[in-house]
Structures are given as structure tokens and as C-alpha cells.
N, C-alpha and C positions, 0 to 999 in steps of 0.2 A: 259809260259802258266799258271803255277801253281800260280804265283804271281797275274795274272789277275783273276784266279778262286777265290783266297782268297779275292781279292778286291770285287768281286761280292757278295760273301757270307756275307762279313761284311756290304756291302751296304744294302742287304736284311734284315739283322739282326737289322738295325736301324729303320726299318719301324714298325708302330704300329697302331692299333685297330679300331674299331667297325663297324657300319653297312654301309649304302650306301648313295651316293650323289644324287642330284636332277636332273642333266642333263641326256641326253640319255646315256645308259650304255652298254658296251660290255665286256664280260668276257675274251675274248682272248686278253691279254695284248700285245700292240705293233702292233696289226693287223689292227688298224684304226689310224695310226700315226697322221694324221692331226687333228683328234678330241682330241688328247692327248696333242700335243705341236706343234705350228707352227715352232719351231726349228728343227723338224724332216722332214720338207719339203726338198726333194731332197737328203735325206740320204739313198741311196741304190746303188747297183751296176747296172749300166745301164744308159739309156738316158731318157726314159719316163716310168712311172709306173702308172698302172690303179688298183684301189682298190674298191672292193665291199663288203659290210657287211650287213647281214640280221639276225635279232633276233626276235623270237616269244616267249613271256614269259607269264606264268600263264594262259594258255588256259583253265584250269579247273575252273576258277572263272570269274565273270563278268568284272573284271578290268584288263583284259589281255592287253599286250603291243605288238605292231607290230612296229619294228624299221628297217629302211633302211638307209644306208649311202653309198655314192659313191664319189670317189675322183680320181684326176689325178694330178701328179706333175712331174717336170722335172728340170734338171740343165742346166745352161748356162756356157759352158767352153770356156775360152780364152787361147790359148796356150802361149800367152805372159805373163800370170799371173798364173803360175802353182801352186802357193801356196794358192790361194783363188778362190772362185767362188760363183755365185749367183744362187738361185733356186726359183721357183714359183709353186704354187699349187692352185687347184680349188676344193672346197668341197661342197657337197649337202647332207642334212639330212632330213629325214621325219620320224615322230613318231606319233602314234595315240594310245589312251588308254581309257578304261572305257566306262561306259554307256553314258557319255556326249561326247564321241569321242573327248576328249581333244587332240588337234593335234599341232604339231610343224613342220614347214617347213622352212628350212634355206639354204642360199647359202653364201659361204664365199671364200675369197681370202687370200692366205698367201704368204709371201716372206721370204727368209732367206739368210744370208751371212755366209759362211763357211771359216774359216782360218785354215790352217795346222799349228799346234803348234809344232809338231815333226814328225819323219819319219812315224809313224803309228797313230798319234793322231790328231783329228780334232774337233774344237770347232765351234758350229753353234749358231747364234742368229737369232731368228725368230719373225716375227710380223704378225698378222692376223686381218682381219675385216670381220664381218658377219652381214647379214640382215636376221632377223627371223620374221616369222608370227606365232603367237599363236592364236588358235581358238577353240571354243567348240560348240556343238549342244545341246540346252536345251529342244528339243522336247520330249525326253524320261525321263527327270528329274522329280522327284516328291518332293514337298516341304510340310512342316508341315501346312502351311496356306491353302493348298488344301485338307485338310481332312474335309470331310462332316460328321458332327456329327449326322445328321438325318439318313443318309444311312449307316453311320459307315464304310465308305470306301473312297478311294482317288477319287477326282473329278478334272480332268484336266481342266475343264471349269472355275474353281475358280482362282482368281488372286493369283499369287505366291508371290506378294509383294516384289519381288526382283527388285532392281534398277540397271539394266545393261545398260550402254550406247551403248554397242555393243557386239558382240560375237567374234570379232577379235581384235588383237593387233599387231602392227608392232613395232619392236625395233631393234636397231643397237648396236653391242658391239665389243670390241677390246680385243685381246689376245696377249700374248707375252711368250717367253720361251727361254731356253738355253739347248743345248744338247752337250754331249761329246761322240764322236764316236771313237772307237779303232778297228783296224783290223790288224792282223799279216801281215807284208809286204812281203808275199811270196805266189806265185800262188798255191803251193801244201799244203797250210795251210788254214783252214776254220774258225779259231777262230775270233770272232768279238763280240763287246760289245757296248751297248748304255746306257747311264745314263743321267738324266737331270731333269728339273722341268719346269712346265708350269703354267701360270696364265691366266685363262679364265674369260671373262666378267669383264675385268679390269675397265671399266667405270661404272659398276653396273647400267644398264638401268632400267627404270620403266617397270614392267611387269604386272601391274594391269589392269584389264578390266574396271575399274571404273575411269572416268576422274578425279574425285575429290580426289582420293587416290593416294598415291605414295608408291609403294612397290618395293624395290630394288631387282633385280636379283643378288643374292650374288656371289662374286668372287669364282671361283673354283681353288684351288691350288692342284697340284699333284707333287709327287716325285716318280720316276720310274727307273727301269732298266730292260733290257732284253738282252739275250746273247746266243751265241752258242760257246761251247768250244770243240775243237777237242781232243779226248782222244788218246794221243800218235800219232802213225802213223796208227791207225785203221780207219775203215769206220764208227765209232760211234762218235756222237757229244752229249755232255751234254747240255740240254736246261734249262736255269734258267730265272725266271722273278719275278718281284715284283712291286707293286704300292701301294702308300698311297695317298688318296685324301681327301680333306677337302672342304666342301661348307656349309657355315652357320653353323648350329648345327650338320650337318651330316658328318660322316667320313666313309671311306672305306679302308680296308686293303685286298690285295689279293696277294698270293704267289703261284708260279707255278714251276714245274720241269718236265722234260721229257727226252726222248732219240730220236735221229735222226739216222737212218740207211741209209747209202749211198749205193745203189745197183749198180749204174753206175756213175763213176766220170769223164768220158771222156768229154772234152769240147764240148758243143752243144748237148750232149746226156745224161745230168745229170738226174738221177732218185733217189729220196730219200723218205723214209717213216718216219713219226714221230708220237709219241704218248706220252701221259703223263696225268697229272692231276694238277688242281689248287684248292686252298682253299681260300674261302672268309669268313672272321671272322663272326661267328654266323649267317651265311646266306646260303652258298652253297658249295658243292664240285663239281668240274667241270672236268670230264674226256674229253680228246680230242684225235683226230686222224687226221693226215694230209698226203698229198702227194705233193711232188715237182716233176714236170716233165718238163724239159727244162725251158721255160720261165714262166710256170704256177706254182702257189703255192696255194693250197687249204687246208682248215682245217674245221672240223666239231666238235662242242663240245655240251655238254648237261649239264645244271645246275640241280643238284639233291639237292633240298632244304633241309637244316638242320634247318631252322627257318621258321615260318609261315606254318608249316606242316599240321595243322588241315584243313585249307582251300584248300591247294594245293595238298595234299597227296604226298608231296615230288616232284611233277612234276614242275620243274622250267621252263625250256625252251630250245629250240634248237637254236644254233647260227652257221652261216656259213660265212666264209670269203674266198674270192678269190682275188689273186694278179696276175697281168700279167705285165711283164717287157720287154720293147723293148730295145735291146742293139745292136747298130750298131758298137760299138767299143769293141773289146774283151779285157779282162783284160791284162794289161801290167805293168811291174815293173816300167817303167819310167813315168807313168801317175798317177795323184792322182784323176782326175775327168774325166769322170763320174764314174769311177770304184774304186777310192781311193787306187790304188796300184801303 
């Protein structure tokens, strides 16, 4: 366990610096796995997993964001091939922001192949494809060309002189990624670890609303880890997480730590509380609290802004995630899928 803990700390220590990426964003690392890496499809204990994420950010200013994500994934296990399995997932995202109500609506499919490399180590390769519609509403927008010099005020009846072919844009993109999953191969041990990297918008589709322009949607690269380490034989787990993302000129680093307290560990009656905090470089500190109850796993966090404070008064936003896992097969030492033990 201590060797795994050291590995996690060294992995986090290699991550580095600055602000934030261009895609939809969740502060709770690993709680929206299909948005992070298609290689995380099917990497959970159980048969079918349902995931919901909601984020409301910067409500104190006119450019507030409202983001929702929903996903479901499952693994397909063949008892004749107990060292490998396939998984599939479905993902939906919706995001709207600002006076123009700039929105994103996307639906995606992901698939993954997992190979057991050793007794407790699994390597997963994932691929995903997404169809996205971007749109905006210009009815409330004001332009310099609409300034009336006679009345000295804005006049919406004046031509805005903008040449938009339309206010919607449809694009398709491809993602790929690799994930390493480790879990202590004992029913009475809870230590598990995931680390990997994802490449999103691999084909860099055109995102411009103007037909004569070509504006690439930059690839987003991420390097991440998240883990739970059981502390000895106690009911406490140490939670560690870290992510570094790069998209065009934008970068993001976020590190997190917390504790999980298991109140009841009886099979089928599990109850656990978790709490902690994450830090995003020059941007936010995010405390969180969560509850696991049987097949349910919920967490609430709140971003306290450390940058952009004059406009937001440090009020970043609330984020909620809920996971529900169906498991018809109980964990067994002789099976690796769908429970990896």
C-alpha cells in the first residue's frame, strides 16, 4: 500500500501550472470520467453505472455558466476470456453561458478494451466520438456600430454590420485515451488507483460560425490520477487526486486531498462519508463533502475564487455529482470483471 501511495504522490508532483481550459469544466476530478478520458469507460465495480453532474458558476456576474452532464456505461464480460473485456458508454452534455446564451449540446459514444496485465493491474484503451451543436442568441447583444451619436445611446434598430451565416454550428470530433487501474486483490481491502491520459478533439473540427473562416477546436490533453488508499486496517481512506490539462494556450492544474470515513462496511449496507479540498492554480479553492450509501455516491463542492475576485466577490459556483451503480454480481476473488477482483 505504501508503495502505491508513494507512486501517487510522485505522479501528482509531476503536474504543473496555470489557469483553465476551453471545454466544459468540472472541479470534482474523476467524477465525470467519460468527459475526462474514454479509457475510463467501464472502469468501476459493478455492471451498469449512471452518472449525473451539474455545475452553476459565476452567478454574481452576467457571464454565468450552467453546465449539465449525464452518462451511462457498462462492461461486457465473457467468462471464456477472464483476462480481458470490452465496455461501452453514452454521454450527454449541455452548457449555456453569458448574455449571448452561448450554448453547447453534445451526445457521444465511447468504447474501451481492458486487458489484465497482472493480478491487480488493468490497462484500458478507449475511443470516443461526439456530435456537438454550438449556438448563440444575438437578440440581447450590443455592437459599436449600433451607437446613435445623435441620441448618444445604443439603438438596436441600427445594423450591427456583423456577417453571421447562422447562429448554430454542428461539428463532430474524436477522442482517445489510456488508463491504468490498480486495485488491491482482496475483498477486505479498499485501496484503488487510476492514472492515465486523454486526448479530446483529436481531429480538431471547425468551430467557426462563419462559413468562410476555419477556426480549429484545439485538442485538449489531460494527465490525471485519482485514488483511495485504505489507512492500515482502519475505517479511514486517504483520497488523492490531480489533473493537468492543456488546450491551445490554456492550461489547468488542480490537486485535491481528503478523507473518507466508513461507517458501515457490511456488504450491501455500505455507508461512508468523505470530505476534503482541492486547489486550482491562481483560480479557486474547492472544499467538498460527499456520502456513499449502498449503490449511491453523491458529492457537493463549492469553488471559492482566488482569482477574478473583484467581479465575483470570491463566489465561484456550486457543483453536484451523483453516481448510481447496478451490480448483479457481488465481488469475488476469482473474477476480474465486472468487479476487477
